[in-house]
C-alpha positions in Angstrom: 0.0 0.0 0.0 1.3 3.4 -1.0 1.5 6.0 1.8 1.2 9.5 0.4 2.9 10.9 3.5 5.9 8.6 3.5 8.4 11.3 2.5 7.0 13.6 5.2 7.5 10.9 7.8 10.9 10.1 6.5 12.2 13.6 6.9 10.9 13.8 10.4 12.3 10.4 11.5 15.4 10.0 13.6 17.7 7.0 14.0 16.5 5.2 17.1 19.8 3.4 18.0 23.5 3.0 17.3 26.3 5.3 16.4 23.9 7.9 14.9 21.1 7.6 17.4 18.8 10.7 17.4 20.2 12.0 14.0 17.7 12.6 11.3 17.7 9.7 8.8 18.1 12.2 6.0 21.4 13.2 7.6 22.9 9.8 7.9 26.2 9.4 6.0 26.2 7.2 2.9 28.8 4.7 4.3 26.3 4.0 7.2 23.5 3.4 4.7 25.9 1.2 2.6 26.6 -0.9 5.6 22.9 -1.6 6.2 22.6 -2.4 2.5 25.2 -5.0 2.8 24.1 -6.3 6.3 20.3 -6.2 5.7 17.8 -3.4 6.5 15.9 -3.5 9.8 12.4 -4.7 9.7 9.4 -2.4 9.4 9.2 1.3 8.7 12.7 2.1 9.9 14.1 -0.3 7.2 12.0 1.3 4.6 13.3 4.8 5.6 16.9 3.7 5.5 16.5 1.8 2.2 14.8 4.8 0.7 17.5 7.2 1.9 20.2 4.8 0.5 18.5 5.1 -2.9 18.1 8.8 -2.7 21.6 9.5 -1.6 23.3 7.0 -4.0 21.4 8.4 -7.0 22.1 12.1 -6.1 18.5 12.9 -5.4 19.0 14.7 -2.1 17.5 17.9 -3.4 14.0 16.4 -3.8 13.8 16.3 0.1 14.8 19.9 0.7 11.3 21.5 0.2 9.7 18.7 2.3 12.2 19.2 5.1 11.6 23.0 5.0 7.8 22.6 5.2 7.4 19.6 7.5 10.3 19.5 10.0 9.6 21.4 13.1 10.9 21.8 16.7 9.2 18.7 18.1 11.4 16.4 15.9 
């Protein structure tokens, strides 16, 4: 099922564990996403967010998130 708010939720999501805990998923370094790509994505929504960011970053599409970040990221995240 397609979630029309997926990218909004993605730009608001933070890494819940590990070396980059509490960092926005959109700000994770490519090498960290590459590691998950090799090891396997976590289950559920987190894995979807990480895999999506991997595709966005490795294809040079970071700019598509900038207007979404400006509009939808606020102080509670």
